N, C-alpha and C positions, 0 to 999 in steps of 0.2 A: 371587527373582532379584536379583542385585546390579546396582548402577549400571554396573559395568564391562562386563557382558556383555548389557545390555538394548538391544534395537533393535526399532523398530516394524515390523510387517509392513505392506507397502504394496500396495494394489491400485490399478490404473489403468484408464482407459477414455476414451472420447470421448462427448460429447453432440452429437447432430446438431441443428444450428440452421439457420434460413434463411440461406443464403449463408456458412455457416461450420461447421467441426468444432472443438469446444472440448475440449482435452485436460485431464484432471484426475487427481489422485492422492488417495487416502484412507489415513490411518494412524490406528491407535488406536481407542478407543471411549470413549463418555461424551458429555457435553454438547458439541455441535459448535461448531467455530470454522472459519470460512472465511477464508483469507489471500489478499489481493488485491495483486498486485505492481505495481510502477511501470514507467515507460517503459523503464528500463534493465535489465529482467529478465524472468523467466517463473516457472513453478512452482519452479524450482531456487533462486530467490532466498531461499527460506525454509528453507534447509538447517540453519540454526542454531535454528530454531523448531520444526520438525516433531518431532525426537526428544524435545525437552523437553515440549511440550504434549501429545503423543500418549500420555504416561503417564496422563493423566486425562481426555483429550478425544478426540473424533473430529475429526481434523485434516484439512481439505480444502484442497488447493492446486490451482491451475489456471493454465494459460497463456491469457491473454486472446486473443480471436479475432485472427488474423494474427500472433501471436507463437509461433514454433516451440516445440513440435510441433503447435500448433493451426494451422488454416488459415482463410482468408477469401477469398471471391470478389472482394471489393472491398478494394484496398490503396491507401493506408492505410485501415483500417476506420473506421467512424463510431463515435465514443465514445458516442453515444446508445444503441448496441446493447449496451454492456457490462453494464448492469444486468439487461436481459432475459436475457442469457446466464447470469448468476449465478443468477437465479431459476429458469431452466430446469434448471440443474444441481441446485439444491435439490430440485426436483420429481423429477428423475431418481434422486436418492439417497434420496428419501423423508424429507427433512429439513423439518419444519414451521417451525422457528424456529432461529436461530443467532446467535452472536456474529460480528462481522465485524472483521477487522484489515486495514486498507488503508493502503498506502504510496503517496504521490505519485499517479500516474495511477489507481491502484486506488480512490482516493477518488471518482472519477466514478461508478463502479458503487455504491459503498457509500452515499454520500450520497443518491443517487436511490432506492435500495432503502429506506433509513431513512425517507425522506419519502413515498414512494408505496406501500410495503408495510410499514407500521409493525408489523403483527402478526408479521412474520417476523424482525425484528431485535431481539434482546434487549439487546445492548450493542454499542457501536461504538468502535473505536480508529482515529483519523485520525492517521497518522504522516507528518509533513511534507506535509500536504495539507489543503485545504478542499474538495476535489472540485469540484462545480459551483457552490459558493458563492463569489461574487466578493469576496474580502477586500480588494481594492484600494479598494472603496467605504468601508471602515471609516476610512481615513485616507489620502486620495489624495496629499497632499503628502509624507507620510512614506514612502508606498510608492514614489513616483517617485524620491525621494532614495536609498532602498535599492536600487531597481532599477538605477540608473545605476552604483552601486558593484558590485552583484552581477554585472552584465553584464561589467564589466571584469575582475572576479575570475575568472569562468568562462572568459573568453578566455585569461587568463594560465595557468590550469590546463591548458587544452587544448594550449597551446603547449608545455607541459612534459610532455605525454602523461599527464596525471593526469585521472582521471575527475571531473568537477565534482560528481557525486553522492556522492563520498566525501571528496574534498579532499586537500590537501597533507599535513596531519598524518597521516592514515591511510595514504597512499601511502608515506610515509617510515617510519612505525612498523611497518607490516605489508605489505611489498611483495608477498609471495606471495598474500595474501588480496586485495590491491588488484588483482593480476593476475587472480585468480579472478573478481572482480566484473566486470572488463572482458570476460572471456571469456564469462561468462553473458550479458552485454549483447549481445555479438557473435552468440552462438549463437541467442539469442531472435529476432534480426533476420534470420536466414537464411530464404530463401523469398520474397525480394523486398520485404520490409517496409522502407519509407522512414520511419525514426523521426522525422526532422526534419519531414517532411510531416505525420505524425500529431501531432507537438507543436503544429503550427499549427492543428490541428482541436480541440485541447483547450481549448475556450472555457469560461469560467466565466459561465454565463448567469443564475444566480440571484442575487437581492439577498440580502445577509447576513441581512435580516429573515426570510427563509424558514427560517432555522435554528431559529426558534421552533417549527417544526412537527416537529422531531425529538423523538420521545417517549421514546426509550431513553436510558440513561446513556451519556455520551460522554467519552472520554479523548483529548485533543489532545496528542500526543507529538512534541515538536519538538527539533531539534538547534541548539545555540547558534551553530554556525559554518556554518549552511546558507546557500548562495549560490544555491539554486534556488527555495526557497519562503520567503516573509517570515515567519519564525518569531515575530518580535516582535509580530505581529498576532494571535497565538493567544489571548492573554488577552481581547482585545476580542471575538473570535469566541465564546469560551467563554461570555461574558456574554449572548450572544444565544440560547444553548441552555438550555432549562429545567433540565437536569441534566447539567452538564459541568464538567470541570476540566482544567487543562493542566499538563504537566510539561515542563521544559526540561532537556535533557541537555547538560551542559557538555562541551567538547572533542569534539563530534560534529557531523557535517555533515548532509547530506540523508538519509543512510541509517543512522540509529542502529541499526536492527534488524540491520544487517550489521556496522557498525563497533564497536559496544559491545553485542553481543548479550545478554550476561548481564544488564546493567542494563536493557535494553529488555524482555527476557523477564520479569524480576522485576516491572517496573512494570505490564506487561500482566496478569500472573498475579494481582497484588494487586488490580488494578482489577476483574477478573472475579470474584475471590473476594468482594470487597466487595459486589458486586452479585448474588451468589447463583448465579453460573454456574460451578459446580464439581462 
């Protein structure tokens, strides 16, 4: 089968959860990888990862509770429920252990699973996120200085109708794909989800010292131009984790997986290969 005509077969379904129905898709076969999206997306966010990784892996994507086509009785949902939803999906699919690739909000589920269900997580990619780990405590003064500049930058981008999670460089270089990013964001929020209210619920309640309890290998994948997450704190966080390293993507913002997908995919594939998940 040539690269030009290869496409993964996709199966889809729902997992019934207390107060929610969680939509998922599965493609490919092999050592599983679960991709966990951010606040600005859903399962469709990973359209540039699914065909690539499904060549050698069972790729699982899902829409977090409350993110269409998933539903939730409580809106905005409680982020503390995200990890349990992912674990229930693993049980539903008969997956004993998996690699996790989490971007931004997806880190809330990923970090909690890695800490509370270590036997189920063989490798962890944290893309522009520390999940529930409060990186502000690593350097409060530097974080406050960054936050003031980042808040102003985000406001400027919004005034220009540019999504802060991609940034001006991407919007100007790839306007059609920037439009796609914004469209996925809008689609995922249909059904009454107030994303700003959910953002307010995304508290980082863990001390960074808790990162020492993450037993699996970790890749911290950050964008140099991120104005949503303080990527400059990734090296300090990596030092808190027994087996971790960080990579900084130049000329990328909060969504390297979308903006520079080839480079992101190569880094993730190399990390998984190095750690025997192939």
